[in-house]
N, C-alpha and C positions, 0 to 999 in steps of 0.2 A: 497217913503214914507212908504209903507207897507212892504217893503223888499221882495217883490215877488208878484206873481199873485194869484188869487183865486184858480186856478187849482193847482198851485205849493204848496200853503199852504194846500189846501184841500187834494190833492192826496199824498203829501209827509209829510207835517207837522203834520196833524192830526194823521196818523198812528204812527208817532214818539212820539205822546202825547206831542207835543210842545205847551206850554202855549201861546207863541207868535202867533202860527198858529191858535189856537182856537179863540184868540182875533181878529186876522186879518180876518179870514173867517166870524166870527160873524159881524164885522163891515162892511166888503165888502157886504155881503149878505143883512144885514138889511138896509144899505143905498140904495142898488139897489132895493129891494122890496119897500122901502118907496118912493123913487123918481119916480119909474115907476108907482106905484099905484096912487100916488098923481097927477102925470102928466096926467094919463088916466082920472081920475074923475074931475080934475080941470086943464084943459089945460093951460099951460103957455109956454113961449118961442116959440110961434107959429109965431112971426112976422119975422122970418128969411127968407133967400133966399130959394126958392124951387128949387131943382135940376131938370134939364130938361133931355131931351133925350141925350144931349151931354155927360152927366155924365156917362151913360151906356157904351158909346164907349170909353171914357177915362179910366173907370174902367177896361174894357176888355183889353186895351193896357197895362195898368200898371200891371194887374195881369199876363199877358203873360211875361212881362219883369221880374217880380218877380220870377215866376216859372223857367224861363230860368236861372236866377242868382242862384237860389236854386239848380237846376240840375247841373250846372257847378261847383258850390261849392262842391256838393256831390262827383262828379267825381274827382275833384282835391284832396279832402280829402281822398278818398279811395286810390288813387294812392300814396299820401303822407304816409298814414298809412301802405300800403304794403311795401313801400320803407324803412320806419323806423321800421317795424315789431311791431307796436303798434296798437292793434286792439280795445283797450278800447273805443276810440271815436266812432268807427264804431258801437260797441254794443250800446253805448248811442244814436247814431243817429237812429239805428234800433228800439230800444224801444221807443224813442221819436216819431218816425213815427207811430208805432203801437198805441201809446197813442193818437196822432193826428187823426188817422183813426177812433179810437173809438169815439172821439168827433164828427167827421163828421157823422158817422153812428148813433150816439145818437141824432142828430139833433141840436147840438150846433152851427151850422153854419146857421141855419134858423132863421131869425129875428122874424118871427111870433111865432115860438116855444119858443124862449127866452122870448118874451113879454108875452105870455100866462102863462109862469112860474112865471115871476116877478110881474105881475099885479094880486093882490089879488081881487077876485070877482067871478062873476057867471061862467066865462069861465076858471077858474084857472086850470092849467095843472101841477101836481106835478111830472111828469115823469123825469124831469131833476134832481130832488133831488135823485131819485133812482140811477142815474149814479154815482153821487158823493158818495152816500151811499154804493154802490156796491164796488167802488174803495177802500174806507176806510175799509170796512169789509174784503176785500180780501188782502189788503196790510198790515194791522195792525199785524196780526199774523206772517206773513213772516218777516216783519221788526223786530218785537220783538224777534223772533228766531235768526235772524242774529246778533242782538246786543248781545244776550246771548252767542253766539259762539265767539265773539270778546273779 
């Protein structure tokens, strides 16, 4: 519906000065802030099923399977690229992995960190905004220089 994810529009679309990405990021973020804050101060949708201890074991198994598939796919992809002598996908995979690592290091995988960012109130933590802001500030001039060279 939005034509991409918040990270994609934020890290790639905003530096390209894409009007569509400015609108998408604004809508994604305002909706997330609004729903998280509203749900925190006026709880709703709490009548659902609570996940028990079995969930953790199932999650562990599924995550191991996912990582195994990812590693296998990476190995097959590297062999394929070496055979075809096309290294562009490898470079994309490498930079995508660096981006993902940056998200992990920045705390984007911590539920509590994300909630403290999205819930406006006493415990608001704006640090995740600095991650997106840093990416946009660093990528914008590089992208604009790249476009001028083309």
